[in-house]
N, C-alpha and C positions, 0 to 999 in steps of 0.2 A: 504493499500499499504506500501511498504518498508520504514521503518524509516531511517533517515539520521544518526542516532547514530551508532557507532561501537560497536557491542556486545562484551562482555568480552572474549568469545571464538567464533569468527565468523565462520559461516558455509560456507565453500568454496566449490563450485561445479566446479569440473574439468571435462569439457566436451571434448571428443576427438573422433576420428574415422571419421565420416562424409560420405557424399555421393559423394565424388569426387575421381578422380584418385590418389589422394595423401593420401588415407585412410591408407595405410600401414606405410607411413612416420609419420603420426599423432600418431600411436600407440607407436612408439619409442619416439617421442617428449613427449608424455603424461607421459610415464614411468619416464623420466628424470625430468620433472617438478614436478611430484609427489614426487620423491626422494629429491627434493630441498625444498619442503614446510616444514616449521617448524610446525610439528603437535602438539607441545605443545602450539602453538599460534592459530592454525586453526583446525577446525573439517572438514575433507575432505571427500566428497562423489565423487566417480568416476561414470560418466555416459558416456557410449559409444553410439554414433549414428551409427547404422548399415547402410549398403548400401541401404536397402529398407526404410530407414527413422525411423526405430524403435529405441526408446530410451530405453536403458537397464542399470539398476543400477548394477554395477559390485561388487561382494562381496569383502569386504576388512576387514580382521581381524585387531583388535586393535593392533597397533604397528608393523604391518607387514612391512617387507622391500619390496622395489619395485621388487626385484628379486623373491620374494615369491608370487607375485600377478599375476594371469593370466588375462592380460588386454583384452583378447578375450573370457573370460569365459561367459557362459550363466548366466542370472540373471532375476530379475523380471522387467517387463516393467513399465516404469514410464512416467510421463508427467509433464511439468511445467505449473502451473496454473496462471491465471491473478493476483492472490493476492501475487504472488512471492513465492509460496510454491511448493515443489517437492512432487508429490503424486504417489504411486504405483497404477496402474490401478485397481488391485483387492483389495486394502486396502486404498481407498481414505480418510478414517477417520484418517489415521496415517501420513498425509501430514506434512512435516517439512519446516520451513522458510529457504530460501536461502539468505544469506547476500551479497555474491559476487560471480561472475562467472569468471573462467579463461578458455576461449575457446582455445583449442589447435586443431583447425579445419583448416587444410590447404585446400585452393581451394574452389570450388563451395559450396554454402550454408553455408559456415563457415567463409570465409575470405572476402566475397563480399558484406557484409552489411545485408544479409538476416537474419541471426540469431541475429545480433546486433540490428536489428529492433525489434525483439521479446523481447529481454531483455529491451530495451528502453520503449516499450509499457507497460511492466509489472513493470517498475521502479526498476529494479534490477541493481546495479553497476556491471560493467564488465570491464575486462582488455582489453586494446588496443584501436584502433581507432574507431570512431563513425560510424554511418551508411553511411554518405556521403563519409568520407575519405576512408572507407573500399571499397565501391563500385567503387569509382574513381580510386584508386590505383590498384584494381584487373583488370581493363580494360586497357590494354597497349595502345590501340588507344586513349582513352579519356585522360589518364594521360599524354601521350606524347604531345597531342595537347594543353593541358592546360599549360604544362611546356614551350612549344615553344611559346605560346602566352605571357608568362611572361618573355621571353627573355632568357630562360635557354636552353642550347644546348642539343639536343637529336640526335641519329642517324637518317638519312633520311629513310623514310619508305613510303609504300603505303598499303592501306587496301583493302582486297578482301572480298566479301560477298558471302556465299554459295547460289547457285541458279542463280547467274548472268550468262547470256548467253554468254557474251563476256569477260571472264577473260583475263587480259593482258598476253601476251606471255613472255616466258623467255627472248627472244631476246630484247624485248622492255624494260623489267625491268633491264636487264644487261646493256643496254645503259643508263638507267636512274639512276640506283642505284649502278652499278658495277657488274662485273661478279660473284663475290662471294656474296651470299645472305643468310640470315637466314629467314626461314619461320616458324612462330609460331602462335599458337592459341592466340587470344586476351585475353582470361580469364583462363589461367592455371598457375600453378607454378611448382617449382622443375624441370624446363626445360622439362616437359612432353609435348610431341607432337611437339617438336622443331627439325628442320632439317637444316643442313648446305647444301647449294646448289651451285654447280659449273657447272651444265650442264642442258640441257633440260630434260634429263631422271631424274636427281635429282629433278628438279622442279616439274615435274608431280607427282612423288611419294610423295614429301614433302607436296604438296597441299592436296592430298588425305588423308595423315596422319593427318594434322592439322585440316581438316574439320571433322574428327572423334570426335574431342573434343570441337569444337566451330563453330558457324555460321559465325563468323567473324575472319579473319586471317590477320596477318601483314606480309608483305614481307619487310625485313629490310636490309639496306646496312651493309655489314661486316665492322667492325671498326678495324683498325690496332692499337690496344692499349692494355694496361694491364687492368686487372679486379681488381678494388679496391672497397672495401665495408666499410661502417661504420654503427654503430647502434645508434638509437635514443631512448630516454626514457623520458617520462613525458611531461609536458607542462608548460609554464609560470614559469620558463624558460624550454626550450627544452634542455636536456642534450645530448651531442654527444660524442660517444666513440672515441678512437684512431682508425685509419684506418688500415685495413688489406688487404693483396693481395692474390688472388687465382691464382695458376698456375696449368696447367694440361697437360699431354702428349696426351690427347684426342684432337680431332679437335676443340672441344669447351667444356664448362663446363656443360656436359649433365647429365641427371638423372643417367646414368651408372657411370659416373665419380664421381658424388656426393655421391652415396650410395652403389654402387656395386663393385667399383674398387678403394679401398683406396690407393693403391700404385701409382695410376696414378695422384693423386692430392696432391699439397702441399699448405698449408696455412701459410702465413708469417705474423706475427704480432710482431711489427708494420710493416706496409708496408715500404719498403726501398725507400722512396721518400723524397724530400727536405721538411724541416719543413714548409716553407711558402706555399707549395702546399698542405700539409696535412691540414693546417689551412684553406686554401681556400675551400677545400673539405668539412670540417666540417661546415663552414659557409653556403656553398651551400646546405648541407643537411638540415640545419635549414630552409633555404628559400624554399626548396622543400616541407617541412612539411607545411609551411604556405600556399603555393599555393594550395596544394592538401588536406589540412585539415587532415593529417595523424599523429595526435598526439598520445602520450601514449606509443606505441611500434611499431617500424618499423626498417627494414634494408634497407639502401639506397645503390644501386649498381651503380658504375660509370665505365666508360672507361676513361683511361688516355693515350692520344696519346703521341708520342715521343716529340712533341714540348710543352708538359704539358697542352695542351688544354683538358678540362674536359667535358665529355658528360655524361648525366644521362641515365643509362640503364633501370632500373626499381626500384620499391619500393614494398617491401613485408611487409604487415601489421601484419601477423602472421608468423614470421620467424620460421625456424626449431629450435628445441631444442635437436637434436640428438648429438652424441659424435663428429660429424664432422661439426656441424653447427656453422656458424660464429658468430651469434648474441650473445650467451652466452660467447663464447671465447673472443670476442672483449671487452665485459664488464668486464670479469675476468682480462684481461690484463690492463684494465683502472681502476682497483681498486675496482670493484664491483663483488664479488664472487657470484656464482649461487644462493645460498640461499638468499643472500641480494638482488639480482636482482629480484627474484620472489616476495619477500616481497615488494620491491619498486614498482613493477607493480601493486600489489594488493592495496597498499596505494594510488597509482595514480588513480586507478579505483574509489575509494571513493571520492577523490577530484573532479574528473571529473563529477561524478554523482551528487554531491552536487551542483556544479556550474550549471549544466544543469537543475536541479530541480529549482534552484533559478531563472534562466532565464525564464523558463516556467511559473513560478508564476507571474513574472513581465509582461510577454506578456498577 
């Protein structure tokens, strides 16, 4: 199994793509992470997971710039072995040891604890939250219930399950939650499958859309508030970035607003809020991490109402690394440039792995 020592030139496996609706976003994030890795300190292998689940080693010339690499190129099929080695299916004798994994896999089977469980079983250090924290944060229903149980405010919501014969009507939900609602799959990111609802016709269409992505759907009360985000890094102690604000001319911060219509969105760092409110949000972000177990890497999204009441919207354990993504931008403003951020995340992976291995031996 993998040694706890750090090799002189560690072999970093950068995995991206994945089998989710966020596959395309992952390609962009991976290119930017690759560009931020110090390749004098790490030997990097790119592996793309295609929509059919195939693992492909992407050709990478020595010293090639990110712009010179085709992240969608064909390559040899590979697999990760239980001994922590990456092997080509046609050349298993040439397997190479993997020292640390940086998963840039947004959404299903990448952010939900599934692949984290594989790395943990094979005793390979990996960047980001563990199995439980990943799966809990991915599920908006479960995470909101746990936060609410801990006394942390979240928007009011109800949960619908696909196949139920008597789904609540729009009139009932409007009376319960308000006339403006958000319908969202419980387990997607990047605002995929989310709809703003203000009428019966909107509601019926939104339910159909959301159930295309998940068997469980949240109907959430619209919050009259600003969207504020902060980033977390590491554990013991958890570092929290400065807060930033997202504004958009769209009806909400949709996938279109995030990635397709740059002119519609403005990111303001630092968020123009009182210092004491920012401190309160940063402390709340740490508390959220403790409650949900999402250490290592995450972005915590808040709503800030006019009276400065703070509600937690959601937690993203593998945030985007695109040019418009808040996570690296927040850390850059907080004094941690992208290259240092990537290195800090890798170092945290080794620390977490060592601690986890120590605990397993004690048990």
